[in-house]
Structures are given as C-alpha cells and as structure tokens.
N, C-alpha and C positions, 0 to 999 in steps of 0.2 A: 250546340247546346255539350260536348265534347270538349269543343274548344276553352268552353269556360270553364268546364271543371279542372280541365288540363293549368289553366292560366291561376286559378285560388289554388289549387295544387301550389303551384310553382311560390303563390305568395305567402302563403304558410310555410314553408320547406326555408323560403329566404328568412323571415320574423325570428322561427326558430333557430337557426343558424346564426342568427344576429346576439339569441341571448348569451347572456354572463354574469353570473352572480360575485365575479370578484369587482370589488367597488372602484367607484375612477380615483387610479390613481395620482396624487398629488406628492408631492417632492414636503416630506416635513418642516412644521414652521419651525423654525430657531428664533434665539433671540435677534433682536434686528443690529446689525453691524455696528461698530462706532465710527464716525467718520472718517478716524482717526486713528493709530494706534498710540496707546498714554505713551510710552515711555519715547515715543516720538517728537510727542509735541514737547517732553516735558526734555527731551537731546534739543528740541530748539534754541539755538545762539551759541551751540558745543565748538562752532567751527574754528573757535581761535583756542580753544585748547587741544582739538587735537583729529575729534569726531565729529561725522557732517553727516547729514542725510543726503546718500549719494543721489547723483543728478541721472534724468532720466535716460541717457546714455548708456548707464550701467544695464538697462535692459537688451543690450544687445547681446548680453551671455546671455541665451537659452541652451537651457539640457545640459552644458558640458558647465555650471558654475565652477568647478576645481580651477578654471581659465582663468579667475580672478584673482590668482596668487602669483601668474605666470613664473610658473615654479616649470620650467622641463619635467624634471627629473618625477614630479605629483603626477603631471601631465598623462607624463609616458605610463605611469602604471597603474593608473585611473582608465586608460584605454583599454586594460588588458582583464579590467574586472567581471564586466557583461557577458564575454565570452569564457571564463576559465572559473568562475566563484560555482561552485556545487549546491549552493542555499540553491541562488536564481536558478541554475536545470531541475531543481529538484519543483520550484515553481513553477517551471515553462511545464514542466509536464503535468503537475497541477492544472494547469491553463486546460492542456490537451485533451486531460479528462473532462475539465466541465466543456468545451467544445462536443467533444461523445456527446455526451449526457443531453447536449440542448439535439444537435445529429438524432439520437434515439427518440428523443419527442415529439420530432417534429415525422418521425416514420408512422406516427400514428395516421396522419393524415392523409395518411397513403391506403386502400386496402389488402389485407394479409390474405397470399394465395402462397396453398400448400398443394404438394404433390404424393398422393402414398399409393406405391406400388405394392403387389401386393399378390402371391402365390400359395394356395394353403389349398392340401387334400387330408379329409377329414372323414372319421369313420362315426355314423349315428346308430346308437343304442336302440337293438330288437327291441327293448324293453321302452323308450320313451314312449310320453303318450301324442308325439306329434310322429309317428315309424310307422310307415306305409312298406307294405308285403311288396308291392309289385315296383317300389324305387330301390334302385343298386344302397346300400348299407354305406359305401363306400363311394365319395365324391371327391371331384376335384373345384377349388374356386379361383378363377382368375378374374382380379379385380383391381382397375386402373383409373383413381381418379383425382380430381383436381377440388379444393375444396377452397372458397374464398370468403370472406369474413369482413365486415366493414362497417365499422361504428358511425354514426349520424352523431357531431358533436353538436346539438341540441343546448346543451347549457353550458356549451364552451371549457367544459374539462379539459378538452386538449388543447386547446387553445390555450388556455391559464397554463397549463403544465409546460408548453413551452415558451411564454414568455415569462414564466419563473424559469426555467433552466437556461435561456437568454439573458436574464439580470445577470442569476449567478453568473454564466460567462463570463459577459462586461467587469462584475466584481473581482470575480479571480485574474482576471488583464489588468486591475487597479490594482491589486496587490503584487503584483508579478514586477509593476513601476514603480510601487513603495519602494519592495524589497531592494529595486535597483539601485532606487534615489540613496535608500539608508544604508546600503553594499558601499556605496562610494563616498557618502557621506562617515563611516564608519572606519574605510581608508585614509581618507585626508585626514581625522583625527588622528586614528595610530601615527600617519604619516609625520604629522608637526609633533605629533606626545615623539618619536624616536629621535627629530631633530632635535627636540629641546633636551630631552636624554644624551642626547652629546654634547651640548653645550656644558649641561649640568657636570658630566664625565670630565671635561677637558678641563672646566673649573676646576673639581676636585682633585684632577690629577696634578695640574699646576699646585694647587695648596697646599697638597702632599709634597712637593718638591719646597716649597715655600716652610714647611711644618719640618722638614728634615733638615733644612741649614737652618734654622730654628736651634734644633737640638744639637745639633754642630756647634754652632756659635754659645749654647746656655753650658754643653762638656766643656766649652772649651773654658769658660766662666768659672764653669764650678772645679779644674782642674786645678785651676789659680788660686782658687778660693776667694774669688768675687763671686759665687753664685751658690744658693744653698741647696740638699741634697732634693727638698720639696719643687724646689725648682725644674731640675732636670728630670723629675719623675712627673711633671705636670706637659713638659714638653715629649716625652714617652706616652706620653699618658694620650696627647694631643694629634701625635701622628699617627698613632696606631688606629686611632678614634677614626683618623681622615681615612686611612686606607681601606677601614669596614665601610663609610658612607663610599668610599669609589669602587669597591667589590658589591654592593647591594646596588650601585646606579650600572656595573654592568651587567647582574641580572636581571632588572628590569627591562632595560633595554635590547636584553636579549629577548626574553618574550613576548615584548614591541615586536620586535623581527618576527617571531612565528608568528604573532597573528597575524601581521602584514603576508607571509608565506600564504597560512590560509583561505584569505582571504579572498588570495592570486592563482589557487587551487592549486599551490606548488608545499612538496613539501619545507617539513621547518630543515632537514637534516642539510638540505643541501642550497633553501635560499638563504642569499645574502646581500645585504646593502652596506655600502661604505660608512663610515662618519662621516658625517656634513652637518656640523655646527651652525645650529639657528642664531645668527647675531640678531646684535640687543636693535641694530639698526633699521631690522624686516620687521613691517606697520601692516597691520590687515587691510584688505580693500574696503573703500568702501562700498553698502549695499544697498540699494534704495530699498523701504521697507513695501512701497506700495500703501494698498488701499486694502483694509479689513475685506470689503464686500467683494475683492478680486480673488482673497485669498482659499474660500471655498472651488473655484472654480481650476484653480493650481493644485490641488494639494489630490495624489490618488488615492490616498487614502480616506480622505473624505466621499472621494466618490467610489469606495468601493462599498461604503457605507449606505449610501445611497442606493446602491443598486441593490444590496440585500433587502434595502427593506422593499422595495419593487416587489422583487423577487417573493418577498413571504406574501407582500399582497394578493399575490396571484396563486399563491397556495391557499387562501380563504375562498377563492372563487372554486379551486379543485375542491377543496372540503365540503363547500356548502354544493356545488353539484349533484356528490352521492346522495342527497336526500330526494331525486328523483331518476326518472328509468332512464337504462341506460338502451337507447336504439341500433338494433345491427339489423343488416340489410346481408343473408346468410343465402351461400349459394355451392351447388356442386352439380359436377360431369364428369362425365367418364366412359369405361364400358366395365361391363362381367359378365363372364361364361363360364362354364363349366367345364370348356375344351379349348385348349390352346390355338388353334386351329383358327376359330370362328372370333377369336376375345376381341381382338381390334375391328369389328366390322359394324354396320350400323343396327343390324339387329341386336345387339349387344352394348348399345347407348343407353345411357343411364344419365334421369339428371332431376336437380330438385333446387328450387330459388321461393326465397318469401321473406317479411321481416321478422324481430324480434323484440322481444323489450322483456327486460330484469328490472326487478321492481323489487328491492330489500325489503321487507315487511316488519320483520326483528330484529336488532343485531345486539339485545343488550347494552346500549348506550355507545355502541363504538361507534355511529356518526359523530353525535353528539360530543362526543369525548375529542375527533379528529379536527370538530369546527372549532371546539375550545382552545387544544393543543394548537391550531391553525392562528386564532388569534391572537396569541400571548405571545407567540413567535414572533408572529409583527411587530405587538408590542415592545419586546426586547430587541429589536433591529430597529425601530425608532428610538428607545431611549441610546441604543451603541451607537446610531449616527448623530446627534444631538450632543452626546461624551465625545464622540472625535470631534464636534465642530469644535467646542469647546477647548476640549484639548491643541485643537490647532492654533486657536486665538495665544492658548498660552503659551505654547512652546517660542510660537513671534516673541514676543510681550518678555520672557526669558530671557532669550538671545540680547534684547534691544538694551535691555537693562544690564546684562553684564556686557555689551561691547561697553556701555558708559559709563558704566559702574567700573570696570576693569582699566579703562584708558587713563581714570582720577587714582587709580591704585599706583598705575607703571610711572603716574608722574611723581608720585610720593616716593613710589620706592626707587627710581632714580634717584632722588633728593637723599633717599636711605644710603645707597649706596655708596653715594659721594662723601657724607660725612662721616659713617662710619670705616673708610676707605682710610680720610683724615687722620681719623680716630687712632686709627690701628699703628700710622706711621707716627704720630706724636709717643703713643704707646713703646715704641721699640725704640725710638732716641730716647726717650726717659729710664729703658730700662738698663738700652746699652751704657748710660753716664751714670747709674745705681744709682738712680735716685726713686726705681719703685721696683717691687717685684715682678717675678715674672707671672704670678695669676691677673695683673692687670692685664697684660699683653694676651696671655690666654684669652681673657673676657672682649678686649678689642676683636682678636681674628674668629673666634665663632659670631659676635655680633658681624662683621666684613662676610663673613661666610653666607650664613643666613640670610642676610639682605641681598646677594647676588644668585642666591640659589631661590631665591623668593621672586627675585625678576625674572628669571628663567619663567618662572610657573607662572608667574602674571603673561607672558609676552606669548606662553604659550596657548594657554588659556583664553586669550584674545582672538586668535590665530583660528581656533578651534571655533569658537561662538562667531565668527564671523563667519565659518564653513556653514556652521548651522542654519546663521540664518539666508546664505541664500541658497543650501538647498530646500529648506525648510516653505519656502515662496518661489523661485525659478519652476517656469513652467516646463514641463515635459510633455514630450511627441510620444503618446501610448504607441501609436500605430509604428511609428519612425523604430522605436522601442522591439515593438513587436515583430517588425519586417527582417532587425536584425538577429534576434533571437532567430526566428524561425530559418532566415539563410545560415547562422552559423552551430546549429544544432542538430542533430539528425533528427528525423521525426520518429515521434516510436511505435 
C-alpha cells in the first residue's frame, strides 16, 4: 500500500512539473518569400552591359565579405574593427549582462540555503505579561540556524523565466553580430567614400591649375586688347570657385577620415590615411543575390527579432502562472541555547520542515494587467519581427536596383565626360582664335568638371551598393564571432 501511494505521488508530481502556461511557440508567419528577387530577374541579360548575377563561386567569401573587393588596405582596416570598435565592446558587455540574467533565472531551479548565526543578550520587563519571577530577567540567546526553501515549479513559472532569459540572450548575441556586420559595412562605405574624395580632390586641384593657366592666358589677351574686362573677371571668378570647391572637398575628406578613426577606436587627432584616388577603371565585384528564402537564415537582425518573439511568448507563461498558488518546501535546522558552552550540542538542536502554499486572492487587477501587458509585448515583438523581414527584403532589392541602375548611369556618364571634354577643347580653340567670348569657355569648363565629378560619385555609389549587397546576404558564424570577441576582450 505504501509503495502504491508513493508511485501515485510521483506520478502527480511529474504531471504537475510538466505544466506550463506558455503557448507552444512557433515562429510567426510572414509573407511567402518569392522564388527570386525582382531586381535579379529584371537584371537578367545585363551581362553584356557590365553587370551580371554572380556565379556560385562567390559563395566562398563567407563572413569577410569585404575581401570581394581585393583591396589589401581595406582588408587591413576591416581586420581591426571587431577588436577595437567601442560600440562592439558595449554590445559585448550587453551580451554578458544577458548571459548573467540567464544564470540568475536558472538559479531558481535549485533550493536557497541561508545560514543565520546570532548571539543576543536581552532583558525582560518585570511588567510584561509573560514575566516569571523565578526566572532571571536578563538572559542570553545563542542561535545558529540554516534555512532551506525550494519552490516547486508546478506551473512552469521558473522554466518559462529561464526560456525567456535564454531567448533574450540569443537575441543579444544576434544584436552583437548585427552591429559587427553593420560596423564593417560602415567602414567599407567610409573607406570608398574617402578614396572617391581623393579622386575628386585630385580632379579639383588639377582643374584649379588649368583655370590658373586660363586666367594667365586671359590676362595676356586683356593686356593686348584682345579680351574684354568681363572675360578677365569671369576667369578670376572661375578660379576662385575651383579653390572653394577644393577646400570644401578637403573638409569633407578630413571628416570622413575622422569617422574611420572612430570606427577603429582611435583618436581622430592622430589617425591618418594617405591619399589614394579611386581610379575609374575599378569596378564593383559581382555578388550572387542568392534566394529570398535563404535570406532569413543569414540575417542576424532577423534572428534577433525572432528570438525576442520567443522571449515574449515565454513571458506570457510567467504572467499566467501568477494566477495559481506557489508551492514551496521550507526547512530549518540549527542550534539554540542560552549559554555558549552547550550551544553546539545535541540537546540544543532544533528543526522544522513542511510545505507551504501561497495564493493571491485579491490584487486589484494586478495579475490581469500583467497578463495583458505580456500579450501586448508579444504582439509588439511579432510585428517587429515581420517588419524586420520586410526590411531585409527591401534592403536587398534596394541595392540590387542600385547596382543595375548605377551601372547604366556609369555608361551614360562616361559618354558625357567624353562629350564635355571634346566640347571644352573646341571652346578653348575658338576662344583663342577670337571667335567666341570667354563665357562659352566657362560654360564648357563647368560642364566638363560637373560630368567628371558626377562620374566619380557614381563610381563610389556602385562600390558602396556592392558592399551593402554583400554584407546584407553573406552568412556570419555568430559562434565564431563570439569566440573571437570573448578571447579579445576582458571579461567584465
């Protein structure tokens, strides 16, 4: 009979231990991904125009996507980001905090043991109702007790708390991976912007030299009576305008260099990169767009949003469990005596053990509000997850269309550069022959400079779009990243 009751009790405890008020978690549904990206379909047949879908061999570049550009200086800078960037270090510290929160939640699986020794001397009032004249009014109380408390996780509150903390930890790990990716991408963008600014600076400096030569020619013609004063003033104004543009480009270049210094965790006052113009024959690498269905498996920002949905779902179980009683086992053991000499002896032993249950009968709607808040938080995270999925597809489509359209722009702008260069040469010949005024030369020179600056701008936009295209879809080994950071940064 005893064994039967023991087995029944074990079955009841096992059944209660399996209870959980969190809904079964399934990844929130999203729109069915298309079979291919729209822009990759529209770009089919563009190979002859200079842009084509990349071949599967491009997939060998995993993680270090910037290696696609084959730029040793960029590779050297990118290699320093993860270990030096302060934002990444802060994100790692947040991950460490999330890890400790998981350990804090797990601690509820185990009993809590406290030890409370005390030695007290007290006097009893002679007018107290429990005063006994035969007993001394001044006494000692030596107490040494250990308290043990353990909560039975009947309704899954502890398990759901641990599941929520673990999902939040995973979300923080994905956040770290997202920040690492975006920081590398920002560095690549700033790097190519800097090189493009070097190109434009070289172009503006060379243009200023040409304008200075034109001013000397116009001055000579004016001194000889072959040019009007207006031509001379226009030549001076054009030269000063070129100097202004060149100075502004130096300002922009310095600010970009400072931004790179911050990304690398260095002082802007000491960091410097030598000028290295980006030649127009440098083309962006081809990057395979992959399949939309694989995008969600590669994007750590999408993974972070999904893990927060799981954490919110577990918190619903925690909120629901508050409606039911909390069952605990309380135990106490120790020694108590009025004299130190026989304090730790067998007759001074004391102990108690027994279960307890606590049920909140009235709380003014607190639990109902907490449950509603948990459901609302879950709905928020689901919406954020679906928004992250839509944004992921948008970013890929944006960069695909940018690559396709910018390639077409580069072809037309190259033709514009050729045409304006020829028009400038003709205008200069005509002016030297006295056929036209200097105003025509000014217009031709401005058109030529604008075309060349626009060509440089289109080139850097193509490079940045190719980099964004690569980092948005290339898979990242989060475990490898965390292992690297754990080894590079001191534990908090």
